[in-house]
C-alpha positions, 0 to 999 in steps of 0.5 A: 738397478736395486730391483734387478736381483729380486727380479732375476730371482723371480724370473728364475722361479718363473722359468723353473715353474714353466719347465716343470709344467712343460715336462709334466704335460702329455705330448702324445697319446698313450697306449693302454697299460697294466693297472698300477700296483697299489699293494707292493709291500703287503705283509700277507703276501710273504706268508701264504696259506696251505689251502686257499680260502673260498670266499664270496662277496655279494656287494661292496657298495659306496655308502657315502652318497658323496658327489664329486666336489666342484668349484661352481655349480653342481654335479651328479658324478659320484666322488667314489667309484661304484665298482667297489665289488670288482676292486675287492674281488681283484684284491682278494685274488691278488692277496694269494689267500683267497679263492673268490667265487661269483656272487654279485651276479649269481642270477646270471651264473644260474641262468647260464648253467640252466642253459647249458643243462637244457642244451646238453639234455637235448643231445643226450639221447635220453641219458641223464645230464649232470653238472659239477656243483657250485663251490660254496663259501665258508666265509663271506666278506661284507662292507663298503666305502663308508666315508669320503671327506672333502677338503680336510686340509686346504692351503697354498702360498704365493709371491708377486713382485713388479708384475711377476709372480707364482703360487701353489695350492693344495687340497687333501681329501680322505676316504675310509673303507670298512671290511668284515668277514662273516662265517656262513655256518654260524653267521658270526662276524669273525673280524672287522677292520677299517682303513683310511687313505688320503687323496692329494690334489696340487696346483702350481702356477706362474705368471708375468704381467709387465709393461715392457715399453709404452703401450707394449704389455707382456703377459705370460702364464703357465701352470700344472695341476695334479690330482691323485686318482680317486679310483687308485686311492680306493684300490689302495685302501681296499688292498690294505683292508684285505691285508689287515683282515689276513694279518689280524686273522692270523694274530687271532688264530682264525687261520694259519699261514704256511710256515708254522709258529715261526711265520705266526710270530713274525706276523705278530711282531710286525703287526704289533709294530704297525699297530703301535705306530697307528695308535701314535698317529693322529689325524693329519699324520701327526706322530704322537710318540716319545721323542726326547730322552731323559737327559740333554746337553745344549750348546748355544750362541746368540746376541744380547743387548742391555736396557739400562741407563745409557743410550745407543745399546747394541747387540753383542755376541754371547755363548752358553752351555746347559744341562736338561732333565726331562720330567716324567710327563714329557712336557716339563723339564728343568735345566741349568745354564752357564755362559758368557756375554758382552754388553755395550752402549756404543762409545760409552760402555762395554763389559763382559759378564758370566751368566748362570740360570735355573729354568723350568721349561714347558714344551707345548707339543712334546710329541711333535718334531717341531714344538714351541716352548716357554720357560722361566726361572732365576739366575745371576749375572757376574762381572768377568772378574767376579768382583760383583754379581747380580740376581735376576729373573728371566723368562723366554720363548723358543722353538725346537726342531728335532733333526732326530731323536738325539739332536734338536735345533732351537732358537729362542728369545729371552728377557732378564730382569735384574734386581739392581740398576748398577749393571752398567755402573750407572744408577739413574732413576728407579727402573732396574737394568734389563738384558734382552737376548736372542740365540740358537743352538743344538740340544743333544739328548741321551 
């Protein structure tokens, strides 16, 4: 009977996973549809040019040489689409800034124009036949897909109990695109940008393997796997690269949007904000930014236990309030603590105390939302009637999670080493008394 609650929980997880799989599976054939919009919020679409820029693209190639990763064996399928030029031309058209002209298959175009010229000449009755001239590009766009990194992050988790279990796995790849614009009159490279995009694959599965009676085995398995299409990732990366070319071109004065200085200033402000966010973001989307203000007030509570001369020590409740000051490097801070606690040895000793401390704290990951920290310092413990006080050294470790830039939730563990053996009013042996504490609370930054 004691296994029933856990079995019910695991069975519920299994059923929910099965429902998720059922509602994700394709049940009917689907019709062709318009391609997904991968650039709904690009900045350049808000400010169009007075005249569209004629641009030519000769080749936008897959320069990675990467083949599609497989679990076993080998494959000759490429990991990156070979239609990069077509995707780039579509992105240029959708941006509203460019008039793309055909250059990838210029030979086909010239042959067709020659056929038209010859056909018209045959029926011209001796008159001269002319055709409108081809457009020429003021700039050409070069570049390609330069990197496809497989399995930059892999992982998963699972749980199995009494023949019932489930698991999930994930994998993340990364694709990188470079673009540059070249002046056809001088050959100068006017601007070069690069953009990266991650590709996520996820798998969820649940299974049951259980003997329900003698020689009666029940087996069930379900699962779902989702892979982000690589073609859409390439399209989104190219879209973003085109948008970035336009925006940086506006910032550098290569071209101007319709709207004058007001539009230019708006674009510069938005670009500066995005650039700052990019500079503060490392690989794996880790934000490197100042998250804590200079001052903070913390409120906490927890459990404390004495390690003294009596046996049967138990944990008792305590509370504290602290004031923190962040030093200039954002990794170190100092804080002062005041609080109260109760110590007890069951059936022998029980007493309340006031405590104070001055600590130096080191935050291991100051720019992350979730960060461990260590601290050490000195302080005192005094009896509740202030009749006697004891000096101590303390040290501890903790974890803080920033709910916002103003509020952080923390848990910590601490060991206090006293310079006296009289904390529990009993002096036995040569070892001084100690106090162990575990707590949690909130830090409010301002």
